[in-house]
N, C-alpha and C positions, 0 to 999 in steps of 0.2 A: 434561606439562601444556601447555595452550595458553594464551598470554597474550592477553586481549581488550583492545585499546587503548581507553582512555576517550575516545572521539571527541567527546563533547559537553562536555568539561571547560571549554572556553573559549566555549561557545555562550552569548550574553548573556541569553537568555530562560530563567529558572530553571523548575524543575518547580513547577507551581502547581495547585491544585484549583479547578475552576470555582466562583466565589463564590456561584453560585446553587444549588449542590449540595444543601445542607441544606434550604433552603426548598422546592426542587422535589420533594423526597421526599414532601411532603404537599400541595403545590399542583399541581392538574391544570390545565394551561393549554397555550397553544400551544408554549411551550418544551419542556414535557414530551413533547408529541406529536413534536416534532422529535428529542428525545432518544431516544424509542422507535424512531423510524425509523433513527436512527444505529445503535442496537443491532442492529436487524434487518438493516441493510446489512452490519454486521460479521459477523453469522451467515451471510449469503449468501456472503460471501467465504470464510469458514472451511469451509463445507459444500462449496462449489464446488471449493475447493482440495483437500479430501480426496477428492472424487470423481475429480478429474482428475490428481492428482499422478503416478500411475503408469499412466494410461490411454494407449492408442495414439491416433494421429491420428484415425482413423475414429470412435472412441468419443468423443473430445473434441469433434470437429466436430458429432456428433449432439447432444451435451449443449449446446453453444453455440447451435445452431439452436433447441433447445427453449427455452432461456433468452431468446433474442431474440424468439421468438414470444410468450412470456409477457409480455415488456415492452411489446411493440407491441399486444398484445390482452389487456390485464389483466382484461377483463370476460368473456372467453371461458372456458368450462369446459374444464379440461385433459382430454385423452383418457385413458380408463381404461387402466391398465397402463403409463402413461408414467413415465419417471424422475421421482422426487419433486422434483427441482430446478425443474421447471416450475411446480408449485403453490406451492413456497416463494417463488420470485421473483414469481409473480403476486400473492400476498397482500401481499408487501412493497411492490410498486409500486402496488397498488390503494390502500393506505393513504397512501403517499408523495404521490401526485398530488392528494390531497384538500387538502393544505396547502402544497405546494411551488409557487413561482412558475413561470410558463410558461418563462421563460428558463433557470431552473435545471434544469427537466425536460429541455429540449433539450440543455443542456450535459452533463447526466448521461448521456443516451442516447448521445451522441457518444463521451464518454470511456470509458464502460463497454463499448461495442462495441469500441473500440480495445483495451481490456484483454482481452476475450474472444478477439479475433483473435490477440493476443499469446500467450495460453495455447495456442492451436492451433499457433502457430509453435514454442513450447516443446516441444509433443508431437512435432512433426516432428523437432526437434533430438534429442529423446530416442531416437527410432527410428534416426536416421541417425548419431548421435554428435555431441557438442558440440565436438569438437576443431577443427572447421572454423571456428568462430566466434571472432573476435579479441576482445580486451578491449573495444575501442571498439564493435564490433558487438554484443557482449553487453550493454553498458550501454544502447545504444539500444533493444534488445528488453526489457531488464529494466525500463526506465521504464514500459513498458506492463504487464508481468506482475506488478509489485509492487502494482498496483491502487490507487495513492494518488490519482491525479487524479479518479477517480469519487467518491472520498470528500469532495472539496471541495464536492460537492453539498450536504452537510450544512450547510456554512457559508453557502452561497448560497441555500438554499431559501426563506429568509424575506425575500429582497430581489430586486429587478428590476435585475440588473447588466447594463448594455448590452453588446452584442457588441463594440462598439468598445473597451470596457475589457477584457472577458474575453480577447479575442484580440490585445490590444496587445502588441507584442514584449517590452516590459519586464515586463509582468504575466505573460506566458507564460514568460519566463526565470526570474522569481522562483518560479513554480510548478514549473519544472523543477529548480531548486535544491533546493526542499523535497523533491521526489520523489527526487533523488539522495541527499540526506542520509538519508532513510528507507530507501531501497533498500540503501545501503551498511551502515547499522546493522542492517538485517534480515539481510543475508547474513553479517555478522560474527557476530551472535548465533545464527543458525540453522545455521551451518556444521557444528558438532560433531554435532548431532542428525541432520543430513542425511547427513553422511559415514558415520555409523553405520548408517543405513538404506539406504545405497547410492544415495542420490538427491541427491548433492552436485554433479552436473555443471552444474546451472543455479544457480551461485553464483559471485560474483565472486572469492572466495578461490581456488576451484578453477581458474578461468580464468586468473587472474594467476599462480598457481603453474605452470600448464602453459606459458603463453606466455613468461613471464620467467624460468622455471627457478628459482623461489624455493621455500623451505620454508614451512610454515604460519606461523611467526612473522614471517618477512620479508613474506609476502603480507598478513598482518594490518597490519603497519607501512605497507605500500604503500597499503592501503585507508584507513588513518587519515590519511595525508598527502593523499590525494585528497579525503577528507572535509573536511579543514581548508581546502583550496583552495576548495571549494564554499561553505563558510561565509563566507569572505571575499567571494566573488563575490556572494552573496546580500546581505550587509550593504552592499557597494558599490552594488548595484542599487537598494536602498531609496531612496538619495539621488537616483535618476534617475526616480522615478515622477512622471509629469506630473500636471497638474491638469485636471479636467474640469468645474470649477465646484463651488460649495459642496455642492449637493444630491447630486452624484455622488461627490465626494471623501469624504464621510462613509461612503458604502457601500464605497468602495475601501479605506479605512482599516480598516473592520470586517472585510472579506474577507481582507485581508493579515494583520491581527492574529490572526484565527482560523486561517488556513492555517499560519502560522509555528509554532503550538503543536502541529501534527501531528508536527513533528520531535522536539520534547521529549516529547510524549505517547507516541509510539511507542517512543522510546528508554527511557523509564521502564517502559513496559508489558513490554518484553522481559524485564526483570529482576523485575518485581513480579507478573507472571502466572506460571503454571507451564508454559507451552507449550514453552519451550526448556531451562529449567534446573530443572524440578521445584520443590521447596521450597527449593532452595539459591540462588535468584536474588539475594536481597539480599546474601548472603555473597559470591557471585561478583562482584557489582557493586562491592563494596569491595576485594576482593583482586585482581580482574581476571584470576583464574586459574580454569580449568576443566579437569578431567581429560579426556583424550582417550577417548571412548567406543569400545568394541570394535565391530567390524563385526558386524551381524546379518544373518540370511538375508533377502534381498530378497523382499518379498511379491509375489504374482502381480499382473499388471496387471488393472485393472477391466474 
């Protein structure tokens, strides 16, 4: 059995459902449009992840170039016979730019491009072996490949957040904290499924086990300790957020309040969806125990 530490037990923000959820099921308005774009962005990540998880560097680079071209030329018809990723991303971005602020569009293109380049780096690691990457090096790369920073676009698309705010060191550090919380929780939850599929090399549990000579349980405990430290860093950082004046401060508060819920939302999703634990997610969330899955034959690269 693997013990999954309850890393979010002391996180001050509880699991909550968006208060607009029930109303928005019947009300078609700007919020619903943003909600649809959020769902489509999630689908983009899932599909891109499935296409690239086992692909080599050359294949991933080709897919990244297709996606980037679709983002920068959303009104261009995709070439016949091209990987379907191009059309999927083109349709998503065509809808998104109809209602997203210009500043949010710029920030998304920047952070999503960083994510794509991170996935290429992961493919290179996969071909050359992950053993050369230290825990700290892995964390730096994983901050890109976890794909969270581009998701902040959903929270920003309805506002004009100035660059002086978006790139302020304290705001950037808070965003990095949320990224680290999601990244560690993702690697904790996904480790069992990934090790069974033979794709666990890009996972902090594997890297920690290798570098520090720990078993699974000890590596999980190490990750939980790191997670707790990031939580403290985030809460301490909130007190250091500067003021840019009333009209900007209200945007900053909304941006921070929405970003912080990514940590709780993702943590809940790991157990309430069936991606990592099938139908046993709620039970595993209570017991914190998951049976170690047997190794399966690794499927061929894409």
